[in-house]
OpenMM code with the backbone's topology and positions (N, CA, C; nanometers):
from openmm import Vec3, app, unit

residues = "MET LEU PRO PRO SER GLY ALA SER GLY ARG LEU ILE GLY ALA ALA ASP ALA PHE ASP VAL PRO VAL PHE VAL ARG HIS SER SER PRO PRO ASP VAL GLY GLY ARG PRO ARG THR ALA ARG VAL ARG THR ALA SER ARG PRO TRP ARG ALA GLY PRO SER LEU PRO ALA ALA GLY ASP TYR LEU VAL THR THR THR TRP ARG ASP VAL ILE ASP ALA ALA ILE THR VAL GLY ARG ASP VAL TYR PRO TRP LEU SER GLU ALA LYS SER SER LYS LEU LEU CYS GLY MET SER LEU ALA ASP HIS LEU PHE VAL THR SER THR SER LYS THR ASP TRP SER THR THR PRO CYS".split()
positions = [
    Vec3(0.1192, -0.1228, 0.0397),
    Vec3(-0.0497, -0.0370, 0.0318),
    Vec3(0.1016, 0.1098, -0.0141),
    Vec3(0.0921, 0.2327, -0.0545),
    Vec3(0.1928, 0.3438, -0.1568),
    Vec3(0.0563, 0.4416, -0.0552),
    Vec3(0.1481, 0.5517, 0.0031),
    Vec3(0.0523, 0.6304, 0.0809),
    Vec3(0.0195, 0.7525, -0.0071),
    Vec3(-0.0980, 0.8204, -0.0554),
    Vec3(-0.1755, 0.8431, -0.1225),
    Vec3(-0.0977, 0.9933, -0.1675),
    Vec3(-0.0963, 0.9987, -0.3316),
    Vec3(-0.1206, 1.1252, -0.3483),
    Vec3(-0.0725, 1.2766, -0.3030),
    Vec3(0.0894, 1.3284, -0.3193),
    Vec3(0.0654, 1.4662, -0.1963),
    Vec3(0.1276, 1.4290, -0.0410),
    Vec3(0.1287, 1.3401, 0.0084),
    Vec3(0.1317, 1.2875, 0.1354),
    Vec3(0.3053, 1.3073, 0.1133),
    Vec3(0.3031, 1.3555, 0.2293),
    Vec3(0.4764, 1.3989, 0.3291),
    Vec3(0.5352, 1.3299, 0.4148),
    Vec3(0.6053, 1.2310, 0.4284),
    Vec3(0.6673, 1.2044, 0.5513),
    Vec3(0.6432, 1.0630, 0.4680),
    Vec3(0.6402, 0.9249, 0.5381),
    Vec3(0.5960, 0.7886, 0.5536),
    Vec3(0.5260, 0.7510, 0.6172),
    Vec3(0.4864, 0.6064, 0.5556),
    Vec3(0.4103, 0.5679, 0.6597),
    Vec3(0.5030, 0.4862, 0.8375),
    Vec3(0.3639, 0.4991, 0.9287),
    Vec3(0.4807, 0.4889, 1.1093),
    Vec3(0.3692, 0.3648, 1.0968),
    Vec3(0.5347, 0.2611, 1.1753),
    Vec3(0.4808, 0.1191, 1.2206),
    Vec3(0.4922, 0.1100, 1.2974),
    Vec3(0.4132, 0.0107, 1.3935),
    Vec3(0.3830, -0.0247, 1.5223),
    Vec3(0.5516, 0.0261, 1.6347),
    Vec3(0.6658, -0.0076, 1.5688),
    Vec3(0.8236, 0.0181, 1.6219),
    Vec3(0.8932, 0.1753, 1.6829),
    Vec3(0.7419, 0.2738, 1.5494),
    Vec3(0.7998, 0.3919, 1.5451),
    Vec3(0.7867, 0.4488, 1.6837),
    Vec3(0.8773, 0.5351, 1.7266),
    Vec3(0.8513, 0.6401, 1.8689),
    Vec3(0.7722, 0.7700, 1.8098),
    Vec3(0.7818, 0.8159, 1.8923),
    Vec3(0.7235, 0.9775, 1.9744),
    Vec3(0.7292, 1.0405, 2.0889),
    Vec3(0.7526, 1.1144, 2.1001),
    Vec3(0.7993, 1.2235, 2.2435),
    Vec3(0.6219, 1.2106, 2.3025),
    Vec3(0.6570, 1.2271, 2.4216),
    Vec3(0.4117, 1.2888, 2.4801),
    Vec3(0.5705, 1.3737, 2.5935),
    Vec3(0.4807, 1.5228, 2.5875),
    Vec3(0.5132, 1.6150, 2.6843),
    Vec3(0.4330, 1.5613, 2.8370),
    Vec3(0.5065, 1.5225, 2.9104),
    Vec3(0.4940, 1.5101, 3.0830),
    Vec3(0.5084, 1.5997, 3.2123),
    Vec3(0.3751, 1.6705, 3.2511),
    Vec3(0.4089, 1.8188, 3.3225),
    Vec3(0.3347, 1.7660, 3.4880),
    Vec3(0.4896, 1.7563, 3.5544),
    Vec3(0.5301, 1.7234, 3.6576),
    Vec3(0.5171, 1.8191, 3.7727),
    Vec3(0.3371, 1.8009, 3.8507),
    Vec3(0.3852, 1.9648, 3.9537),
    Vec3(0.3146, 1.8706, 4.0930),
    Vec3(0.4025, 1.9519, 4.2697),
    Vec3(0.3626, 1.8431, 4.3326),
    Vec3(0.2956, 1.9508, 4.4204),
    Vec3(0.1501, 1.9157, 4.4540),
    Vec3(0.1182, 1.9548, 4.5336),
    Vec3(0.0034, 1.9771, 4.6459),
    Vec3(-0.0020, 1.9723, 4.7624),
    Vec3(-0.0803, 1.9816, 4.8901),
    Vec3(-0.1732, 2.0886, 4.9393),
    Vec3(-0.3181, 2.0329, 4.9543),
    Vec3(-0.3775, 1.9073, 4.7753),
    Vec3(-0.4007, 1.8972, 4.6955),
    Vec3(-0.3660, 1.7510, 4.5836),
    Vec3(-0.3691, 1.7405, 4.4714),
    Vec3(-0.4431, 1.8265, 4.4208),
    Vec3(-0.3407, 1.9459, 4.2949),
    Vec3(-0.4663, 2.0700, 4.1602),
    Vec3(-0.4286, 2.0460, 4.0659),
    Vec3(-0.5458, 1.9373, 4.0204),
    Vec3(-0.4906, 1.9212, 3.8562),
    Vec3(-0.4290, 2.0550, 3.8456),
    Vec3(-0.4766, 2.1439, 3.7669),
    Vec3(-0.4511, 2.2718, 3.7019),
    Vec3(-0.4791, 2.3000, 3.5606),
    Vec3(-0.4946, 2.4144, 3.5125),
    Vec3(-0.5412, 2.4058, 3.3338),
    Vec3(-0.4436, 2.3116, 3.2829),
    Vec3(-0.5264, 2.3232, 3.1625),
    Vec3(-0.4221, 2.2567, 3.0646),
    Vec3(-0.3117, 2.3386, 2.9925),
    Vec3(-0.2108, 2.3142, 2.9998),
    Vec3(-0.0953, 2.3558, 2.9582),
    Vec3(-0.0511, 2.4495, 2.7886),
    Vec3(-0.0201, 2.5829, 2.8480),
    Vec3(-0.0427, 2.6438, 2.6802),
    Vec3(0.0621, 2.5383, 2.5934),
    Vec3(0.0260, 2.5601, 2.4951),
    Vec3(0.1047, 2.5237, 2.3576),
    Vec3(0.2596, 2.5765, 2.3200),
    Vec3(0.2520, 2.6727, 2.4369),
    Vec3(0.3883, 2.6915, 2.4449),
    Vec3(0.4764, 2.6492, 2.5601),
    Vec3(0.4290, 2.5979, 2.6360),
    Vec3(0.5088, 2.5384, 2.7647),
    Vec3(0.5124, 2.3447, 2.6929),
    Vec3(0.3989, 2.2944, 2.5987),
    Vec3(0.4285, 2.2258, 2.5171),
    Vec3(0.5619, 2.2196, 2.4266),
    Vec3(0.6030, 2.3047, 2.3838),
    Vec3(0.6168, 2.3218, 2.2818),
    Vec3(0.7459, 2.2969, 2.3333),
    Vec3(0.8328, 2.3860, 2.4470),
    Vec3(0.9163, 2.3998, 2.5161),
    Vec3(0.9625, 2.2567, 2.6057),
    Vec3(0.9318, 2.1426, 2.6452),
    Vec3(0.9279, 2.0761, 2.7511),
    Vec3(1.0378, 1.9982, 2.6512),
    Vec3(1.1699, 1.9440, 2.6916),
    Vec3(1.2484, 1.9136, 2.6173),
    Vec3(1.3452, 1.8144, 2.7591),
    Vec3(1.3329, 1.8162, 2.9181),
    Vec3(1.3806, 1.6987, 3.0208),
    Vec3(1.3553, 1.5703, 2.9662),
    Vec3(1.4417, 1.4985, 2.9663),
    Vec3(1.4109, 1.3899, 2.8920),
    Vec3(1.3879, 1.2931, 3.0520),
    Vec3(1.2479, 1.1780, 3.0581),
    Vec3(1.2267, 1.1278, 3.1674),
    Vec3(1.2969, 1.0185, 3.1993),
    Vec3(1.3612, 1.0457, 3.3751),
    Vec3(1.4875, 0.9911, 3.3584),
    Vec3(1.3805, 0.8119, 3.4683),
    Vec3(1.4707, 0.7300, 3.3834),
    Vec3(1.3831, 0.6128, 3.4756),
    Vec3(1.4179, 0.5903, 3.6152),
    Vec3(1.3227, 0.5188, 3.6494),
    Vec3(1.3461, 0.4492, 3.8236),
    Vec3(1.2491, 0.4151, 3.9312),
    Vec3(1.1985, 0.4386, 4.0097),
    Vec3(1.0996, 0.4329, 4.0815),
    Vec3(0.9987, 0.5054, 4.1320),
    Vec3(1.0278, 0.6426, 4.0916),
    Vec3(1.0681, 0.7377, 4.1839),
    Vec3(0.9406, 0.8176, 4.0470),
    Vec3(0.8729, 0.9619, 4.1429),
    Vec3(0.8631, 1.0672, 4.0704),
    Vec3(0.9369, 1.1295, 4.0287),
    Vec3(0.9853, 1.2241, 3.9306),
    Vec3(1.0918, 1.3382, 3.9195),
    Vec3(1.0389, 1.4531, 3.9623),
    Vec3(1.1509, 1.5299, 4.0218),
    Vec3(1.1256, 1.6814, 4.0504),
    Vec3(1.0434, 1.7685, 4.0077),
    Vec3(0.9207, 1.8544, 4.0100),
    Vec3(0.8807, 1.9096, 3.9097),
    Vec3(0.9498, 1.9966, 3.8703),
    Vec3(0.8759, 1.9470, 3.7185),
    Vec3(0.9224, 2.0369, 3.6019),
    Vec3(0.8069, 1.8966, 3.4431),
    Vec3(0.8495, 2.0124, 3.3125),
    Vec3(0.8341, 2.0027, 3.2163),
    Vec3(0.8981, 1.8493, 3.1724),
    Vec3(0.8924, 1.7236, 3.1086),
    Vec3(0.8948, 1.6622, 3.0619),
    Vec3(0.8813, 1.5579, 2.9328),
    Vec3(0.9762, 1.5221, 2.8966),
    Vec3(0.9959, 1.4179, 2.6546),
    Vec3(0.9665, 1.3043, 2.7475),
    Vec3(0.8141, 1.2273, 2.7821),
    Vec3(0.9025, 1.0935, 2.7611),
    Vec3(0.8446, 1.0207, 2.6222),
    Vec3(0.9725, 0.9227, 2.5988),
    Vec3(0.9445, 0.8599, 2.4398),
    Vec3(0.8710, 0.7048, 2.4294),
    Vec3(0.8435, 0.7325, 2.3757),
    Vec3(0.7181, 0.5806, 2.3837),
    Vec3(0.7041, 0.5233, 2.2137),
    Vec3(0.6007, 0.4221, 2.2417),
    Vec3(0.5768, 0.4290, 2.1032),
    Vec3(0.4043, 0.3876, 2.0622),
    Vec3(0.3388, 0.3899, 1.9803),
    Vec3(0.1797, 0.3191, 1.9706),
    Vec3(0.0977, 0.2185, 2.0313),
    Vec3(0.2743, 0.1218, 2.0205),
    Vec3(0.2235, -0.0502, 2.0961),
    Vec3(0.1995, -0.0334, 2.1618),
    Vec3(0.3174, 0.0671, 2.2976),
    Vec3(0.3221, 0.0982, 2.4903),
    Vec3(0.1221, 0.1773, 2.4983),
    Vec3(0.0913, 0.2796, 2.3975),
    Vec3(-0.0264, 0.2943, 2.4247),
    Vec3(-0.0819, 0.2489, 2.4012),
    Vec3(-0.1427, 0.1331, 2.3280),
    Vec3(-0.2493, 0.1139, 2.3057),
    Vec3(-0.2587, -0.0173, 2.4698),
    Vec3(-0.1227, -0.0314, 2.4521),
    Vec3(-0.0580, -0.1588, 2.5818),
    Vec3(-0.1148, -0.0549, 2.7189),
    Vec3(-0.1407, 0.0346, 2.7179),
    Vec3(-0.1629, 0.0854, 2.8623),
    Vec3(-0.2901, 0.1238, 2.8062),
    Vec3(-0.4122, 0.1479, 2.7484),
    Vec3(-0.5112, 0.1345, 2.7620),
    Vec3(-0.5576, 0.0308, 2.7648),
    Vec3(-0.5666, -0.0671, 2.7102),
    Vec3(-0.5986, -0.2242, 2.7620),
    Vec3(-0.6107, -0.2309, 2.8893),
    Vec3(-0.4806, -0.2123, 2.9363),
    Vec3(-0.4281, -0.2791, 3.0712),
    Vec3(-0.5358, -0.2483, 3.1898),
    Vec3(-0.5667, -0.0688, 3.1865),
    Vec3(-0.6057, -0.0062, 3.2453),
    Vec3(-0.7679, -0.0481, 3.2327),
    Vec3(-0.8141, -0.1412, 3.1485),
    Vec3(-0.9104, -0.2056, 3.1418),
    Vec3(-0.9775, -0.0481, 2.9644),
    Vec3(-0.9456, -0.0327, 2.9300),
    Vec3(-0.9992, 0.0304, 2.7953),
    Vec3(-1.0585, -0.0480, 2.7087),
    Vec3(-1.1506, -0.0123, 2.5951),
    Vec3(-1.1602, -0.0933, 2.5565),
    Vec3(-1.1392, -0.0194, 2.4092),
    Vec3(-1.0287, -0.1038, 2.3171),
    Vec3(-0.9124, -0.0223, 2.1919),
    Vec3(-1.0120, -0.0664, 2.0775),
    Vec3(-1.0335, -0.1338, 2.0418),
    Vec3(-1.2182, -0.1325, 1.8749),
    Vec3(-1.2363, -0.1185, 1.8911),
    Vec3(-1.2920, 0.0594, 1.8823),
    Vec3(-1.3487, 0.1243, 1.8723),
    Vec3(-1.3048, 0.2107, 1.7783),
    Vec3(-1.1106, 0.2673, 1.8881),
    Vec3(-1.0411, 0.3391, 1.7577),
    Vec3(-1.0039, 0.2859, 1.6476),
    Vec3(-0.9318, 0.1801, 1.7044),
    Vec3(-0.9102, 0.0462, 1.5398),
    Vec3(-0.9876, 0.1032, 1.5106),
    Vec3(-1.1390, 0.0045, 1.5056),
    Vec3(-1.2054, -0.0157, 1.3886),
    Vec3(-1.2399, 0.1509, 1.2797),
    Vec3(-1.2278, 0.2571, 1.3509),
    Vec3(-1.2500, 0.3745, 1.2298),
    Vec3(-1.1529, 0.3794, 1.2088),
    Vec3(-1.0011, 0.3791, 1.2265),
    Vec3(-0.9292, 0.4166, 1.1690),
    Vec3(-0.8926, 0.2907, 1.0696),
    Vec3(-0.9556, 0.2148, 1.0376),
    Vec3(-0.8729, 0.0486, 0.9652),
    Vec3(-0.8653, 0.1248, 0.8349),
    Vec3(-0.9403, 0.2613, 0.7820),
    Vec3(-0.9074, 0.2617, 0.6872),
    Vec3(-0.7589, 0.3134, 0.6038),
    Vec3(-0.7863, 0.3818, 0.7518),
    Vec3(-0.6222, 0.5242, 0.7962),
    Vec3(-0.4918, 0.4259, 0.6471),
    Vec3(-0.4945, 0.5496, 0.6447),
    Vec3(-0.3661, 0.5246, 0.5301),
    Vec3(-0.2028, 0.4703, 0.6423),
    Vec3(-0.1825, 0.4969, 0.7701),
    Vec3(-0.1036, 0.5090, 0.8832),
    Vec3(-0.1761, 0.3954, 0.8797),
    Vec3(-0.2347, 0.3421, 0.8996),
    Vec3(-0.2595, 0.1475, 0.9381),
    Vec3(-0.2562, 0.1018, 0.8445),
    Vec3(-0.2761, 0.1317, 0.7023),
    Vec3(-0.2421, 0.0481, 0.6574),
    Vec3(-0.0638, 0.0258, 0.5949),
    Vec3(0.0129, 0.0852, 0.6080),
    Vec3(0.1431, 0.1005, 0.6279),
    Vec3(0.1821, -0.1054, 0.7431),
    Vec3(0.1251, -0.0762, 0.7932),
    Vec3(0.1610, -0.1956, 0.9054),
    Vec3(0.1281, -0.3114, 0.8428),
    Vec3(0.1782, -0.4520, 0.8664),
    Vec3(0.1651, -0.5509, 0.8829),
    Vec3(0.0905, -0.5633, 0.9446),
    Vec3(-0.0120, -0.7199, 0.8944),
    Vec3(-0.0815, -0.7765, 1.0501),
    Vec3(-0.0592, -0.8178, 1.1538),
    Vec3(0.0607, -0.8761, 1.2021),
    Vec3(0.1632, -0.8595, 1.3110),
    Vec3(0.0954, -0.7254, 1.3513),
    Vec3(0.1813, -0.6417, 1.2495),
    Vec3(0.2073, -0.4498, 1.3934),
    Vec3(0.0630, -0.3924, 1.4161),
    Vec3(-0.0316, -0.4861, 1.3934),
    Vec3(-0.2005, -0.4428, 1.4710),
    Vec3(-0.2093, -0.5227, 1.5762),
    Vec3(-0.0943, -0.5364, 1.6465),
    Vec3(-0.0644, -0.5965, 1.8285),
    Vec3(-0.1330, -0.7615, 1.7984),
    Vec3(-0.2558, -0.7122, 1.9568),
    Vec3(-0.3148, -0.8382, 1.9662),
    Vec3(-0.4879, -0.8123, 1.9536),
    Vec3(-0.4589, -0.7076, 1.8684),
    Vec3(-0.6468, -0.7396, 1.7877),
    Vec3(-0.6728, -0.8174, 1.7591),
    Vec3(-0.6169, -0.8462, 1.6654),
    Vec3(-0.7628, -1.0030, 1.6066),
    Vec3(-0.7432, -1.0827, 1.7013),
    Vec3(-0.6851, -1.1123, 1.8425),
    Vec3(-0.7803, -1.1951, 1.8765),
    Vec3(-0.8362, -1.1178, 2.0009),
    Vec3(-0.8534, -1.0150, 1.9878),
    Vec3(-0.9977, -0.9601, 2.0804),
    Vec3(-1.0563, -0.8747, 1.9727),
    Vec3(-1.0904, -0.8849, 1.8825),
    Vec3(-1.2026, -0.7793, 1.7874),
    Vec3(-1.2342, -0.9332, 1.6629),
    Vec3(-1.3886, -0.8472, 1.6114),
    Vec3(-1.4141, -0.9197, 1.5769),
    Vec3(-1.4671, -0.8765, 1.3951),
    Vec3(-1.3567, -0.8002, 1.4473),
    Vec3(-1.2689, -0.7532, 1.2011),
    Vec3(-1.1654, -0.8797, 1.1870),
    Vec3(-1.2514, -0.9445, 1.0723),
    Vec3(-1.1280, -1.0096, 1.0249),
    Vec3(-0.9832, -0.9060, 1.0090),
    Vec3(-0.8796, -0.8899, 0.9801),
    Vec3(-0.8036, -0.8077, 0.9684),
    Vec3(-0.7596, -0.7747, 0.8284),
    Vec3(-0.7198, -0.9698, 0.7998),
    Vec3(-0.6831, -1.0065, 0.6458),
    Vec3(-0.7632, -0.9275, 0.5106),
    Vec3(-0.8871, -0.9098, 0.5930),
    Vec3(-0.9582, -0.9022, 0.4383),
    Vec3(-0.9695, -0.7666, 0.4937),
    Vec3(-0.9170, -0.6727, 0.5855),
    Vec3(-1.0304, -0.5151, 0.5561),
    Vec3(-0.9828, -0.4400, 0.4123),
    Vec3(-1.0338, -0.3896, 0.3602),
    Vec3(-0.9308, -0.3249, 0.2512),
    Vec3(-0.9488, -0.1719, 0.3198),
    Vec3(-0.7894, -0.1398, 0.2267),
    Vec3(-0.7081, 0.0230, 0.2809),
    Vec3(-0.8033, 0.1494, 0.1870),
] * unit.nanometer
topology = app.Topology()
chain = topology.addChain("A")
for resn in residues:
    res = topology.addResidue(resn, chain)
    for name in ("N", "CA", "C"):
        topology.addAtom(name, app.Element.getBySymbol(name[0]), res)
């Protein structure tokens, strides 16, 4: 499957990683605060350090993959099938192999091998 005419970049695969901005605040009592402004999201640059404890307050970038995002959603009980079936004709998903669709085939009723892109 080739990308549509005029598409830029390349199709993603399950192993492609991306950075997610994470904002750590410590307060008592807990204060969720508002949504971060765009400028703050763009300037988040500190890498998230590995370890058992939460890092100091600040703006961090956590590297993750689509596989990790879907796994985390399933782990906390979210049903990802509606999201994947909604995107089944997406050019992003069409670039993936059947194996890249993770364990969706074992948990969904869609036959991904016959789903046209």
